[in-house]
C-alpha positions in Angstrom: -71.5 24.6 89.2 -71.0 24.0 85.4 -74.9 23.5 85.2 -75.3 26.9 86.9 -72.7 28.4 84.5 -74.8 26.9 81.7 -77.9 28.1 82.7 -76.4 31.5 83.5 -75.0 31.6 79.6 -78.5 30.7 78.2 -80.5 33.2 80.6 -78.0 36.2 79.4 -78.2 34.9 75.6 -82.4 34.9 75.8 -81.9 38.6 77.8 -79.6 39.8 74.6 -82.2 37.9 72.1 -85.1 39.8 74.3 -83.2 43.2 74.1 -82.4 42.8 70.2 -86.2 41.7 69.4 -87.5 44.9 71.4 -85.2 47.2 69.5 -86.2 45.7 66.1 -89.8 46.1 66.7 -89.4 49.6 68.0 -87.2 50.3 64.6 -90.5 48.6 62.7 -92.9 50.4 64.9 -91.4 53.8 63.5 -93.5 55.7 61.0 -92.2 55.3 56.9 -89.6 58.2 56.8 -90.7 59.1 53.3 -94.4 59.7 54.5 -92.9 61.8 57.3 -90.9 63.5 54.3 -93.9 64.2 52.4 -95.6 66.1 55.1 -92.5 68.0 55.3 -92.4 68.9 52.0 -96.2 69.5 51.0 -96.5 73.4 51.0 -100.6 72.6 50.9 -100.4 72.0 54.8 -98.0 74.7 55.6 -100.2 76.9 58.2 -99.0 80.0 56.8 -100.0 79.0 53.4 -103.7 77.8 54.4 -104.5 81.0 55.4 -103.9 82.5 51.9 -107.1 82.8 49.7 -105.8 83.3 46.2 -107.9 85.7 43.5 -107.6 84.0 40.2 -109.9 86.5 38.6 -108.8 87.4 35.3 -107.8 91.0 36.5 -106.0 90.2 39.2 -102.0 89.2 39.4 -100.9 87.2 42.1 -97.1 86.8 42.6 -95.3 85.0 45.2 -92.1 86.6 46.7 -89.4 85.5 49.6 -88.7 87.7 52.3 -86.6 85.5 54.1 -84.1 86.3 51.4 -82.3 89.4 49.4 -84.6 89.9 46.7 -87.1 90.4 49.5 -86.3 93.8 50.0 -87.0 95.0 46.5 -90.3 93.2 46.5 -91.4 95.3 49.7 -90.3 98.5 47.4 -92.6 96.9 44.8 -95.5 96.6 46.9 -95.4 100.1 47.8 -95.1 101.3 44.2 -97.9 103.5 43.3 -96.7 104.2 39.8 -96.9 100.4 39.2 -100.6 99.9 41.0 -101.5 103.1 38.9 -100.2 101.7 35.4 -102.0 98.5 36.3 -105.2 100.1 37.3 -105.1 101.5 33.8 -104.7 98.3 32.3 -107.9 97.3 34.2 -106.0 95.0 36.5 -104.1 94.9 40.2 -101.6 93.0 41.9 -101.3 90.6 45.3 -98.1 89.6 46.7 -97.8 86.5 48.5 -94.8 85.7 50.9 -93.1 82.2 50.7 -90.2 80.7 52.6 -88.7 79.4 49.6 -88.6 79.0 45.7 -89.7 75.1 46.1 -92.9 76.5 47.7 -93.5 79.3 45.2 -92.9 77.0 42.2 -95.9 74.4 44.2 -98.5 77.2 44.0 -97.3 78.4 40.7 -97.9 74.7 39.3 -101.3 74.5 41.0 -102.1 77.8 39.0 -102.6 80.0 42.1 -99.3 82.2 40.8 -99.1 84.2 37.7 -95.6 85.1 38.4 -92.7 84.3 41.4 -89.3 84.9 42.5 -87.3 82.0 42.6 -83.4 80.7 42.7 -81.7 80.0 39.5 -82.2 76.2 40.4 -85.8 76.3 40.9 -86.6 78.5 37.9 -84.7 75.6 36.0 -86.7 73.2 37.5 -90.0 74.5 36.6 -88.8 75.6 33.0 -88.4 72.0 32.3 -91.8 71.0 33.6 -94.0 74.1 32.7 -94.0 76.7 30.1 -92.7 80.0 31.8 -90.8 83.3 30.8 -88.0 84.2 32.8 -87.8 88.0 32.3 -84.9 89.5 34.8 -82.4 88.8 37.3 -83.5 90.5 40.7 -80.7 89.5 42.9 -77.2 88.0 42.9 -75.4 86.5 46.1 -74.4 83.5 47.6 -75.9 80.3 49.7 -73.5 79.0 52.4 -73.4 75.9 54.6 -73.1 77.2 58.6 -71.6 75.4 61.2 -70.5 75.6 64.8 -67.3 73.3 64.3 -67.5 71.6 60.8 -64.5 73.0 58.8 -64.5 71.5 55.5 -67.3 69.8 53.3 -65.7 66.2 53.8 -66.2 66.6 57.3 -70.1 66.5 56.5 -69.8 62.8 56.5 -72.1 61.2 59.5 -73.2 65.0 60.4 -76.4 66.2 60.4 -77.6 68.8 58.0 -80.6 70.9 57.6 -81.8 72.4 54.4 -84.8 74.0 52.6 -86.1 71.4 50.4 -85.9 72.0 46.7 -84.2 75.3 47.0 -80.8 76.9 45.6 -79.7 75.9 48.7 -80.8 72.3 48.7 -79.3 71.9 45.2 -75.7 73.9 46.2 -75.5 71.0 49.0 -75.9 68.1 47.1 -73.5 69.5 44.5 -70.9 70.1 47.1 -71.3 66.9 48.7 -70.9 65.1 45.2 -67.5 66.9 44.2 -66.6 65.3 48.0 -67.4 61.8 47.0 -70.4 62.0 49.4 -74.3 61.0 49.0 -77.5 61.4 50.7 -76.5 58.2 52.7 -73.5 59.6 54.2 -75.0 62.4 56.3 -78.4 62.9 58.1 -80.2 65.1 55.6 -83.2 67.3 57.5 -85.7 69.4 55.8 -86.3 72.8 57.3 -87.6 75.9 56.6 -85.0 78.8 56.6 -86.2 80.5 59.6 -85.9 77.5 61.8 -82.6 76.7 61.1 -80.5 79.4 63.3 -82.5 78.2 66.3 -81.8 74.4 65.4 -78.2 74.8 65.4 -78.2 77.1 68.6 -80.0 74.4 70.2 -77.8 71.5 68.7 -80.6 69.9 66.8 -78.3 70.3 63.5 -74.7 70.0 63.3 -74.9 72.4 60.4 -77.2 73.9 57.7 -77.4 75.8 54.4 -79.0 78.8 53.7 -79.0 82.4 52.4 -79.0 86.0 53.7 -80.4 87.5 55.9 -80.7 84.0 57.1 -77.1 83.3 57.7 -76.6 86.9 59.5 -79.5 85.9 61.7 -77.6 82.7 62.9 -74.0 84.8 62.8 -75.8 87.5 65.5 -76.6 84.4 67.5 -72.9 83.3 67.5 -70.1 85.5 65.9 -67.8 81.7 65.9 -70.0 79.8 63.8 -67.9 78.8 60.8 -68.7 79.1 56.9 -67.8 75.6 55.4 -68.6 76.6 51.8 -70.5 79.0 50.2 -71.9 79.1 46.0 -73.4 81.8 44.0 -77.2 81.9 43.5 -79.0 84.1 41.6 -82.7 85.0 42.0 -85.0 85.5 38.9 -88.6 87.1 37.9 -90.4 84.4 36.2 -93.9 84.6 34.7 -96.5 81.5 33.2 -96.3 81.6 29.6 -100.0 81.6 29.6 -100.0 84.9 31.8 -97.3 86.3 29.5 -98.9 86.0 26.3 -102.4 87.5 27.2 -101.1 90.3 29.4 -97.6 91.5 28.1 -98.2 95.1 28.9 -98.7 94.1 32.5 -95.4 92.4 32.6 -93.7 95.3 31.3 -95.2 97.4 33.9 -94.0 95.0 36.8 -90.4 94.6 35.4 -90.6 98.5 35.2 -91.4 98.4 39.0 -88.7 96.2 39.7 -85.8 98.7 37.9 -87.5 101.6 39.6 -87.6 99.8 43.1 -83.5 98.6 42.9 -82.9 102.3 41.5 -84.8 103.6 44.5 -82.9 101.4 46.8 -79.4 102.5 45.7 -80.6 106.3 45.7 -80.2 107.1 49.2 -79.0 105.2 52.2 -82.2 106.1 54.2 -84.1 104.6 51.3 -82.8 101.2 52.1 -83.0 101.8 55.7 -86.8 102.4 55.4 -87.4 99.1 53.1 -85.4 97.3 55.7 -88.1 98.2 58.2 -90.6 96.7 55.7 -89.2 93.6 55.2 -88.4 93.0 59.1 -92.1 93.7 59.8 -93.0 91.0 56.7 -90.9 88.7 58.5 -92.6 88.9 61.8 -95.9 88.7 59.9 -94.8 85.2 58.7 -93.4 84.0 61.6 -95.2 85.7 64.6 -91.5 86.4 66.1 -89.4 89.7 65.2 -86.3 88.6 63.7 -82.9 89.5 65.7 -81.8 91.7 62.6 -81.3 95.7 62.8 -82.1 97.8 59.8 -78.5 98.4 59.7 -77.7 94.7 59.1 -80.5 94.1 57.0 -79.1 97.5 54.7 -75.6 95.9 54.4 -76.9 92.8 53.3 -79.2 94.2 50.9 -76.6 96.4 49.4 -74.3 93.8 48.4 -76.9 92.0 46.5 -77.7 95.1 44.7 -74.1 95.8 43.9 -73.9 92.3 42.6 -76.8 92.4 40.3 -77.1 94.8 37.0 -78.9 97.8 38.0 -81.4 97.1 35.4 -82.0 93.4 35.7 -80.5 92.1 32.5 -79.8 88.5 32.5 -76.2 87.8 32.0 -75.5 86.5 28.5 -72.4 84.2 29.8 -74.6 82.3 32.1 -76.8 81.1 29.4 -73.8 79.9 27.2 -73.2 75.7 26.4 -71.0 75.3 29.6 -71.9 78.5 31.4 -73.2 78.6 34.9 -77.0 78.0 34.4 -75.9 75.1 31.8 -74.0 73.3 34.6 -76.9 74.0 36.9 -79.1 72.2 34.3 -76.8 69.2 34.0 -76.5 68.9 37.8 -80.7 68.6 38.1 -80.3 66.2 35.1 -78.1 63.9 37.2 -80.2 63.8 40.3 -83.6 63.1 38.2 -85.0 66.4 38.8 -85.0 67.2 35.1 -85.7 64.4 32.7 -82.8 63.3 30.5 -84.7 63.9 27.3 -85.0 67.6 28.3 -82.7 69.5 26.0 -80.6 72.6 27.2 -82.2 74.4 24.3 -85.6 74.2 25.8 -84.3 75.6 29.1 -82.7 78.6 27.1 -86.1 79.2 25.2 -87.5 80.0 28.9 -85.1 83.1 29.3 -85.7 86.5 27.6 -84.0 89.8 27.5 -86.9 91.3 25.3 -88.8 93.1 28.0 -86.1 94.5 29.5 -84.5 95.9 26.6 -87.7 97.5 25.4 -88.4 99.4 28.8 -84.6 100.5 28.7 -85.4 101.9 25.0 -88.5 103.5 26.6 -87.3 104.9 30.1 -89.1 108.1 30.2 -92.3 105.8 29.1 -92.3 103.8 32.3 -90.9 106.2 34.4 -87.7 104.4 35.5 -86.0 107.4 37.3 -89.4 108.6 39.0 -90.5 107.5 42.6 -93.9 107.7 44.3 -94.5 105.1 46.8 -97.4 104.2 49.3 -97.0 104.2 52.9 -99.2 101.4 53.1 -98.4 97.9 51.1 -101.1 97.0 48.8 -100.3 93.2 49.3 -103.1 91.0 49.9 -102.2 88.2 52.2 
C-alpha cells in the first residue's frame, strides 16, 4: 500500500513537472513582444499610409493633419480655402493634405522628409523640436485628453488593468504622467498600443479595461455607452509647425497657410451652419480613412469643435505663459526628458527657440492684405490623398 502511494506521488509530481515544462515551452515559443510593438509602432507599414504617394517637388507643400482630433475640422476648411489655393498659385505652389491617426505618425513622415508641415499635439511637437529643426508657428486647438473606462474610478485603480493608448501621442504622454503621479510605472499596467479609431470598439468588447484618447474619439465611445467613466483628463494643445528648411525658403507660403488657419477658424465661428457643414466634411474624411462611417452626428461634432474653438485664441497666438520656465510646456519638456524621449543635454532654450509669434503678428498687422475676414470655399477638397 505504501509503495502504491509513493508511486502515485511520483506520477503526480511528474505530471506537474510536465505541465510546468509545457507552459514554459509555450512561453518561450511566444514571439518577442518588442518585435510585435515595433510592427505596431511602424507607420511605414500602416495600410492607409502605404497608399500615400508624396509629391516632393519643390513647388508642392505636403502637410500632415489629424481628422480624428478636433483640429481636424479646421484643416477640413483649410483644404477648401480658395483664397489659400489662389495665393499659393501666385507663388507657383500648391498644397496637399495627408491624414494621419496621431501626431507620432505625422512626425515619422516629417522626419522621413515626406512632409513640410504638420499638425501635432504639444508633446509630439516638443519631441520633434528636440530631434529636428522645426518652426512652431501657431496654436490651432486647445482641448483635453481623457482616460475612459467602464468601471475604473481613479488613476490608482489602473494597476493590473489593460489600457490602450496611441503610441507616441499626447495621450501616451498624459497617461505616463498620471501614472507617475500615482506611483505606477509601465510594469504595473498592461499597456496596449492602439490607433484611436479602434479604441471605442475594444472597450465595448472588453478587450481592454480603459483607453486614453481625445475628442471626438471620447464622444464616439460615450455614444456607445453613456455610463462609461472619465477617470482623468488633462489639457492638450495642438500646434501647426513647419520644417525650418521649408520655412526659410518659403516664408511667404507659410504666411498664406497661417492666414488660412485664422480665416478658417473665423469662418467656423461665424455661423452654426458653417460648423455643421465642416462637420459633414470631417465625418466623410474619417470614413475615408477607416472605411467605416463614425457614429457621430453633425450636431455632436459641431458641439465638440465649438468647445475647442472657444478655448483657442481666435488668431492662433501661442500663449506666452506656456513658454515660461515652469510653464505648462516647460513641464512637458522636463517630463519627456525624465522618460528618455528627449536627451538630458537638450536645453529648454533650444525648445523655446522652435516657437515663434512673428508670423501671426505680421498677419494681424496686415489683415486686409491676407483677407482674414474674407471667405471663399471650394465645393470639393483639393487634398491629394
